[in-house]
SELO-209441 format. One line per 8 residues: number of its first residue (from 1); their letters; for each residue x, y, z of C-alpha. Coordinates in steps of 0.25 Angstrom, whole numbers, plus 5000, padded with zeros to 4 digits. Each point is the difference from the previous one (the first is absolute). Example, Ala and Ser with C-alpha at 12.3 -4.5 7.8 and 13.67 -1.06 7.14 Angstrom:
// residues 2
1 = as = 5049:4982:5031  5006:5014:4998
// end
This chain:
// residues 689
1 = mhssgfli = 5000:5000:5000  5005:5014:4996  4999:5011:5010  4989:5010:4998  5010:5012:4997  5006:4992:4989  4986:4997:4994  4996:5015:5000
9 = llfvissl = 5014:5004:4994  4998:4989:4989  4986:5006:4997  5005:5014:5000  5011:4997:4990  4990:4991:4991  4990:5011:5000  5009:5011:4996
17 = ligallkv = 5005:4991:4988  4986:4997:4996  4997:5015:5001  5012:5003:4991  4996:4989:4990  4986:5005:5000  5004:5014:4997  5008:4996:4988
25 = fmrnsrlp = 4989:4991:4994  4989:5010:5003  5007:5012:4993  4989:5001:4990  4988:4993:5008  4988:5008:5003  4998:4993:5014  5005:5007:5012
33 = ytvvllli = 5012:4995:5006  4994:4998:5014  4987:4993:4994  5010:4989:4994  5008:4999:5013  4987:4998:5008  4995:4989:4990  5014:4993:5001
41 = giiaggan = 4999:5000:5015  4986:4994:5000  5004:4989:4990  5012:4997:5008  4993:5000:5013  4989:4991:4994  5010:4991:4994  5006:4998:5013
49 = hlgvfgqd = 4987:4998:5007  4997:4988:4990  5013:4994:5004  5007:5003:4986  5013:5003:5008  5000:4988:5009  4999:4999:5015  5011:5006:5009
57 = tlvsstfv = 5009:5004:4988  5008:5012:4999  4990:5007:4991  4987:4996:5008  5007:5004:5013  5003:5014:4994  4985:5001:4996  4996:4996:5014
65 = qvghidph = 5009:5011:5006  4995:5011:4990  4986:4996:5002  5000:5001:5015  5008:5013:5000  4996:5010:5011  4991:5010:4995  5006:5011:5009
73 = lilylflp = 5014:4997:4993  4993:5003:4986  4996:5014:5006  5013:5003:5007  5009:4994:4989  4993:5005:4987  4991:5012:5004  5011:5010:5004
81 = tlifesay = 5007:4998:4986  4987:5001:4992  4995:5012:5007  5012:5007:5001  5004:4999:4986  4986:5003:4995  4999:5013:5007  5015:5003:4998
89 = smephlff = 4998:4999:4985  4988:5009:4999  5002:5015:4996  4998:5006:5014  4994:5013:4994  4990:4992:4992  4997:4992:5012  4997:5012:5009
97 = riapqiil = 4991:5006:4989  4992:4987:4999  5000:4998:5015  4986:5004:5002  4995:4990:4990  5009:4989:5006  4996:5003:5014  4985:5000:4996
105 = laiiglii = 5001:4986:4993  5009:4994:5011  4992:5004:5012  4986:5003:4996  5000:4991:4988  5005:4988:5008  4990:5002:5011  4989:5000:4990
113 = smllsafa = 5006:4987:4993  5003:4994:5014  4985:5002:5005  4994:4996:4987  5009:4987:4999  4997:4997:5015  4985:5000:4997  5002:4992:4987
121 = vswllsws = 5007:4989:5007  4991:5000:5012  4989:4998:4991  5006:4989:4992  5006:4992:5011  4992:5005:5012  5012:5004:5008  5000:5009:5012
129 = mgvallfg = 5002:5015:4997  5013:5000:5008  5006:4989:4991  4994:5006:4988  5006:5014:5003  5013:4993:5002  4999:4993:4986  4995:5013:4994
137 = alisatdp = 5013:5007:5005  5010:4990:4995  4993:4998:4987  5000:5015:4997  5015:5002:4999  5004:5002:4985  5013:4996:4994  5001:5006:4986
145 = vavvallk = 5014:4995:4997  4996:4994:4986  4991:5012:4996  5011:5010:5004  5010:4992:4992  4991:5000:4988  4998:5015:5001  5015:5003:5001
153 = ekssrkrl = 5002:4991:4988  4989:5003:4991  4997:5015:5002  5005:5012:5007  4989:5003:5009  5007:5005:5012  4988:5006:5007  4992:4987:4999
161 = etlieges = 5012:4991:5004  5003:5009:5013  4985:5000:5003  4999:4985:4999  5013:4997:5007  4998:5011:5011  4986:4994:5003  5006:4986:5002
169 = llndgtai = 5011:5005:5009  4991:5007:5009  4988:4991:5000  5009:4988:5004  5004:5008:5012  4985:5003:5002  4996:4986:4998  5010:4995:5010
177 = vffslfyg = 4995:5010:5011  4986:4996:4999  5004:4985:5000  5006:5003:5013  4989:5008:5005  4989:4989:4997  5009:4988:5004  4995:5000:5014
185 = falgttte = 4986:5003:4996  5000:4987:4991  5006:4992:5011  4990:5004:5010  5010:5007:5009  4994:5013:4997  4984:5001:5001  4998:5012:4993
193 = ikmlpvvg = 5006:5011:4991  4998:5014:5003  5002:5010:4988  5007:5011:5008  5011:4991:5006  5002:4993:4987  5002:5013:4992  5009:5005:5011
201 = eflwvvta = 5009:4988:5000  5000:5000:4985  5005:5015:5000  5010:4996:5010  5006:4988:4993  5001:5008:4987  5006:5013:5006  5010:4992:5008
209 = glligaai = 5004:4992:4988  5003:5013:4992  5008:5006:5011  5008:4988:5002  5003:4999:4985  5004:5014:5000  5009:5000:5012  5008:4988:4996
217 = gwgvlwii = 5001:5006:4986  5005:5013:5005  5010:4993:5009  5005:4991:4989  5001:5011:4990  5007:5009:5009  5011:4989:5001  5000:4998:4985
225 = grlinqpm = 5001:5015:4998  5014:4999:5006  5005:4990:4991  5005:5002:4986  5000:4989:4990  4999:4988:5009  4990:4991:4993  5001:4988:5009
233 = ieitlsit = 4998:5008:5012  4989:5008:4994  4992:4988:4994  5002:4992:5013  4994:5012:5008  4988:5000:4991  4998:4985:5002  5002:5002:5015
241 = aayltfmi = 4990:5011:5000  4989:4993:4993  5000:4988:5008  5003:5007:5013  4988:5010:4998  4990:4988:4997  5005:4992:5012  4999:5012:5010
249 = aeflhvsg = 4987:5004:4995  4994:4986:5001  5006:4998:5014  4993:5013:5005  4987:4995:4993  4999:5011:4990  5000:5000:4985  5013:4994:4995
257 = vvalvsla = 4995:5002:4985  4997:5015:5003  5014:5001:5007  5007:4994:4987  4992:5010:4991  5004:5011:5008  5015:4996:5001  5000:4998:4985
265 = lmfstigr = 4994:5013:4997  5011:5006:5009  5011:4993:4991  4993:5005:4987  5000:5014:5005  5010:5005:5010  5008:4987:4996  5002:5006:4986
273 = irispeis = 5010:5010:5005  5006:4991:5011  5003:4988:4993  5013:5001:4992  4996:5003:4986  5010:4990:4994  4992:4989:5006  4986:5005:4999
281 = hflhqfwe = 4997:4992:4987  5007:4988:5006  4991:5001:5012  4988:4999:4992  5005:4989:4992  5003:4992:5013  4986:5001:5005  4994:4997:4987
289 = vmtymant = 5008:4987:5000  4996:4997:5015  4985:5002:4996  5002:4991:4988  5005:4989:5009  4990:5002:5010  4989:5000:4990  5006:4987:4993
297 = liflivgi = 5000:4993:5014  4987:5005:5006  4991:4996:4988  5007:4986:4999  4998:4999:5015  4985:5004:4999  4997:4990:4990  5007:4989:5008
305 = vimahttf = 4993:5004:5013  4986:5000:4993  5002:4986:4997  5006:4996:5013  4989:5006:5009  4988:5000:4992  4989:4989:4998  4993:4999:4987
313 = dspklwlt = 4989:4989:5004  4988:5009:5003  4991:5004:4988  4993:5010:5008  5013:5007:5003  5004:5000:4985  4986:5006:4997  5002:5011:5011
321 = lgilyill = 5013:5003:4995  4995:5003:4986  4989:5009:5005  5009:5007:5010  5010:5003:4988  4988:5006:4992  4995:5008:5013  5014:5005:5003
329 = tiirsvsv = 5001:5006:4986  4987:5006:5002  5004:5006:5014  5012:5005:4994  4992:5007:4989  4990:5006:5011  5011:5005:5008  5007:5008:4989
337 = ivlmplle = 4986:5005:4994  4996:5005:5014  5013:5008:5001  5001:5004:4985  4993:5014:5002  5011:5003:5010  5011:4993:4992  4997:5008:4988
345 = rigvgink = 5002:5013:5008  5012:4998:5008  5014:4997:4998  5002:4999:4985  4986:4995:4997  4996:4987:4993  4992:4996:4988  4991:4988:4998
353 = kkatvlvw = 5010:4992:4992  5011:5001:5011  4989:4997:5011  4997:4987:4992  5015:4996:5001  5000:5004:5014  4988:4990:5002  5006:4989:4992
361 = gglrgavs = 5014:5002:5006  4995:4997:5014  5008:4987:5001  5002:4993:5013  5014:4994:5004  5010:4997:5010  4994:5009:5011  4987:4993:5000
369 = lslalsla = 5005:4986:4999  5010:5003:5012  4989:5005:5009  4991:4988:4996  5012:4991:5003  5002:5006:5014  4985:4997:5003  5002:4986:4995
377 = qdtaipeq = 5011:4997:5010  4991:5006:5012  4994:4988:5007  4991:5010:5007  4992:5000:4987  4991:4988:4997  5007:4991:4990  4989:5000:4989
385 = lreqilfl = 5000:5015:5001  5015:5001:4998  4999:4991:4988  4989:5008:4994  5007:5013:5002  5013:4995:4994  4993:4993:4988  4992:5013:4996
393 = tagivflt = 5012:5009:5002  5009:4991:4992  4989:4999:4989  4998:5015:4999  5015:5002:4999  5001:4990:4989  4988:5005:4992  5003:5015:5001
401 = ivingstm = 5015:4997:4996  4997:4991:4989  4987:5006:4994  5002:5015:5003  5015:4999:4998  5000:4993:4987  4989:5008:4994  5005:5014:5004
409 = ewllhslk = 5008:5002:4987  4987:4997:4992  4992:5010:5009  5011:5011:4998  5000:4997:4985  4984:5001:5000  5000:5013:5008  5012:5005:4991
417 = ldklpaak = 5008:5003:5013  5012:4991:4994  5003:5012:4991  5007:5013:5003  4991:5013:4998  5001:5005:4986  5008:5012:5004  5010:4993:5008
425 = easvqkar = 5001:4989:4989  5003:5012:4991  5011:5005:5009  5006:4985:5001  5000:5000:4984  5008:5013:5000  5010:4994:5010  5001:4988:4991
433 = qgldvqmk = 5003:5009:4988  5011:5006:5007  5006:4987:5004  4999:4996:4985  5008:5013:4996  5011:4996:5011  5001:4986:4995  5002:5005:4986
441 = aflktlan = 5011:5009:5004  5006:4988:5007  4999:4992:4988  5008:5009:4992  5012:4999:5010  4999:4985:4998  5001:5002:4985  5013:5007:5002
449 = npffnrvk = 5006:4989:5009  5011:4991:4993  4995:4988:5007  4986:5001:4994  5004:5005:4986  4994:4988:4993  4986:5002:5006  4991:5008:4990
457 = ldslasfm = 4994:5012:5006  4987:4998:4993  4998:4986:5006  5003:5006:5014  4990:5011:4998  4989:4990:4995  5003:4992:5012  4998:5012:5009
465 = nqnyaqkk = 4987:5004:4993  4995:4986:5001  5003:4999:5015  4993:5014:5003  4988:4995:4992  5000:4988:5009  5001:5008:5013  4989:5009:4995
473 = sssidsmy = 4990:4988:4997  5003:4994:5013  4998:5012:5008  4988:5001:5010  4993:5009:4991  5001:4992:4987  4985:4996:5002  4996:5013:4995
481 = sekpvins = 4993:4997:4987  5001:5014:4995  5008:5012:5004  4994:5006:5012  4995:5015:5000  5008:5008:5009  4995:5012:5007  5010:5012:4999
489 = dearvafm = 4998:5003:5014  5002:4985:5004  5013:5000:4992  5005:5013:5006  4998:4994:5014  5006:4987:4997  5012:5008:4994  5002:5008:5013
497 = rrlleier = 4999:4988:5009  5011:4993:4992  5009:5013:5001  4997:5001:5015  5004:4985:5002  5013:5003:4993  5002:5012:5009  4998:4992:5013
505 = sdywrqfe = 5009:4989:4995  5011:5010:4997  4999:5006:5014  5003:4986:5006  5011:4998:4989  5006:5014:5005  4999:4995:5015  5007:4987:4996
513 = dghigrqa = 5011:5007:4993  5002:5010:5011  4995:5012:4992  4990:5003:5011  4998:4997:5015  4990:4990:5006  4990:5011:5005  5000:5007:4986
521 = afllsrsi = 4997:4987:4993  4989:4997:5009  4993:5014:4999  5002:5001:4985  4994:4986:4999  4988:5004:5008  4998:5012:4991  4998:4991:4989
529 = enaldnnp = 4990:4991:5007  4992:5013:5003  5002:5004:4985  4995:4986:4996  4987:5001:5008  4988:5001:4991  5003:5009:4988  5016:5000:4999
537 = viaprqtl = 5007:5013:5001  5014:5003:4994  4999:5015:5004  4998:5008:5009  5005:4991:5012  4993:5006:5012  5005:4990:5009  5014:5005:4997
545 = dsvlkvpt = 4997:5015:5001  5003:5001:5015  5013:4992:4998  5005:5009:4989  4998:5013:5008  5010:5006:5009  4993:5001:5014  5000:5014:5006
553 = ppkwlhkl = 4998:4998:5016  4996:5013:5007  5012:5009:5004  4996:5001:5015  5003:4985:5001  5014:5003:4998  5000:5009:5012  4996:4990:5009
561 = pfmgssme = 5010:4994:5009  5007:4987:4994  4991:5001:4988  5010:5007:4990  5009:4987:4999  4988:4991:5000  4993:5007:4989  5013:5000:4992
569 = ewlfthls = 5001:4985:5002  4986:4998:4996  5001:5009:4988  5013:4992:4995  4993:4987:5002  4987:5004:4992  5008:5007:4989  5010:4988:4999
577 = lsydiarg = 4988:4991:4997  4993:5009:4991  5012:5002:4992  5002:4985:4999  4985:4999:4995  5002:5011:4990  5012:4993:4994  4993:4987:4999
585 = fvtaqeem = 4988:5006:4995  5007:5007:4988  5007:4987:4997  4987:4992:4999  4994:5011:4992  5011:4999:4989  4999:4985:5001  4985:5000:4997
593 = rthikalq = 5002:5010:4989  5009:4990:4992  4988:4990:4999  4990:5010:4995  5001:4998:4985  5001:4985:5001  4987:4999:5009  4991:5012:4996
601 = pdeqtgad = 4987:4997:4994  5001:5013:4991  5009:5012:4998  4991:5010:5007  4999:4991:5013  5015:4999:5000  5002:5015:4998  4991:5002:5012
609 = iedmidkn = 5008:4991:5009  5013:5007:4996  4994:5013:5005  4996:4993:5013  5014:4995:5002  5006:5014:4996  4991:5006:5011  5005:4989:5010
617 = csqafsft = 5014:5002:4997  4998:5015:5001  4994:4999:5014  5012:4992:5005  5011:5009:4993  4993:5012:5006  5001:4994:5014  5015:4995:4998
625 = rhvsnefp = 5004:5014:4995  4994:5007:5011  5006:4991:5010  5014:5001:4993  4999:5015:5001  4995:5001:5014  5008:4988:5006  5013:4998:4992
633 = klitqlqs = 5007:4993:5012  4988:4990:5001  5000:4997:4985  5015:4997:5001  4998:4990:5011  4989:4993:4993  5007:4999:4987  5012:4995:5007
641 = ksvrrlll = 4992:4989:5008  4992:4996:4987  5013:4999:4992  5007:4991:5011  4987:4991:5000  5001:4999:4985  5015:4997:5000  4998:4989:5011
649 = nhersliw = 4989:4993:4992  5007:5001:4987  5013:4994:5006  4992:4989:5006  4994:4997:4986  5013:5000:4993  5005:4990:5011  4988:4991:4997
657 = kmehdgil = 5003:5000:4985  5015:4997:5002  4996:4988:5009  4990:4996:4989  5011:5001:4989  5010:4992:5008  5010:5011:5003  4997:4999:5015
665 = easeaqhl = 4997:4988:5008  4988:5000:5009  5007:5001:5013  5009:5012:4994  4987:5007:4995  4993:4998:5013  5011:5006:5008  5000:5013:4991
673 = idniesqm = 4985:5000:5001  5000:4999:5015  5008:5012:5001  4991:5008:4990  4988:4996:5008  5006:5004:5013  5001:5014:4994  4986:4999:4995
681 = lkmrreen = 4995:4996:5014  5008:5012:5006  4993:5009:4990  4986:4995:5003  5002:5002:5015  5005:5014:4998  4987:5003:4992  4991:4994:5011
689 = q = 5006:5008:5011
// end
C-alpha cells in the first residue's frame, strides 16, 4: 500500500499532464476546457466505481483518496488562488464603476435566488425550511469560469466580463456567509431566525473581511515597496498574503472571500506603483499559471467526488434534479429581471442581451460542491438528507457546467456578442493595416540580405497577403455577412478610446524606464481612467488642472512661527510631483500623436485630435516654463534627479543585454545590477522622505 501523500502527489502530476495534453488537443475545440475536465473526472470516477482499475491497485487507491478529500481542503487550497487571481486581473477602475451593479447582484440577487430556491426544493422534497434555506444558500453561489474564459477568447466585452466575474467573486462570499448563518437553524440548534441580527451579522462579516484584506494588503505592499526587482520575494509575499488573508478571516469567522477580493484590489491599485515594474507582468503570468493549475485540479476532483459520493438509484431524485435545474434557471432569470430597472440605471448600465448572458452564465461550481461535501460529512444531519443534498448539488453543478457552459458560445453568437462593436472593429482593422505596412518594410530589409538573395520578393509578398487574409477571415468579426454601417460618432469615440489606452500604456512604460516616478505614473493613469468614463476626453484634462498649476498659499501663513520652512518644503514636494507629471504628460501626448494617422477614422477627426493634443502640451509647457522662471533651483534639482534615475535604468538594461548576449556571465551581471539597484533604492528612500 502506498501512502496517501504519494497517491495525492501522483494524482496532481497526472492531472497536470492530462490538462496540458487536453489544452494541446483542444486548441480548435468549441467545448470549454473546464467542461471537458469535468467530464473526464466523471468518466474516470465512474470507471473506478465499476472496478475497471481493479481493487487496491495504485490507480484505484488514488481515486479513493481523491474521492474522499476533505471539502475544507478544497476551499482552503484552491479558493485563495482562484479568488485572488480573478480579482487581481480585473481592471480596478472598471470594477469600481460597476461595483453598484455587482453588489446588487451579489447580495440582493443572491438573496432572491436563495429564498426562491429554498421554496422550490422545499416544495419538491418536503424539506424543512431550515434545510431548504441552507441548500438555497449553497446552490446560489455562481462559478462562471467557462463563461468568462469564452468572453475573453471570443470578444472584447470588458464590462460584461467584469460584471459576471465580479458578481461571482462577491456572491461566493455572500453564499458562504448565509450558509454559515443558516447552518445552526438547519441542524435545529437555532430555533428561529430574526431579521435584524442576521442583517447585523452579515454586515459585520463582510465589513470585517474588507478591513482584514485591506490591512494585510497595505502591510505586504509596504514591505514590497521597499524592494527593487526581487521577483522571488515579491511573488512569495503575494502568495503568503493571499493564503494568510483567507485563513485569518475564516479563523475569525468573517468572510474569507471578501477579504481576498479586498486584498487583490489593493494589489491591483496601490500595488501597481509598489510592485517592481520589472516583475509586474511576470507576477500576472505567475498567478495565471496558478489559476490554470487550480482549475485543472479542481474540475477533475469535482468529477471524481461526484462519482464517489453520489448514489444514482433513485428515479425520484433524478426527476427532481431535472425539475430543479429548470427551476433554478427560471429563478436566476427572475432575480435578474427583478433587478433590471436598477441594473439599467446604475454602474455602466446593462441591456437585454447582456442580461441574457448573465442569466445563462450562472453556472455552479466548486464552492457549491465543497459546501455540500462539508454537509455530507456531518453526522448530525440524517444520512438520507445528506445524500439528497449531495446528489442534487453535484447534479446541478454537472448540468450547469455541461449544458450552460457548452452552449454559451452558441448563445454569444446568437446575440452577436461574440463580435466587436462595429466602431471598435474598424479601429482594429486600422491597426492591422498599420501592421501590414510595417511588415512590408521589414520584407524589404530581408530582400537585401545576402542570406536570402535566392528568395523571390514577390513570393514572400504573396505569402504575407495570404497570411493576412487568413487572419482576417478567422477574426472574431468574420461572421459579418456584410460590412457594418459605422456611425461617425461611434467611430470617433472608439478612436479616442484607443488613443487613451495608448497614452495609459505609455505612462507605465515611462515608469518602467525610470522616466517618471511612482506617484506621477499613478496619478496620470488615474487621469486616463477618468477620461475614459462614459464619453472619452482627450482635452481638456480637468483632473490635471489643479496639478498643472502653481499653488499660491496665503502670504500670512509664511509669517506664522515655524510655518515658513514647512511651506517651502510642502511647495517643493508639490512642484516636484507636478513637474514630473507635466514631463510624463507631454511625452505620452507625443506618443499618442504618432498613432493618429494610422488609426484615424477620417482626416478631420485626426486633425481635431491633433488640436486637442496641442492644447494639452501647451498647458503642460506653460506650467513648466512658469516653474522654470520662478523656481530655477528647484528645476535644476528635479532634472538632475530625473537624469540620474534614467541613467541607472539605462545602465541596468545594458547589463541585462550584455548578459543575454553572453558578454557577461549571470553572476557577474547580477553583481553589477545589485550595485545599481542599491543606488535606486537609496534614491527611492530620498523621494519618500
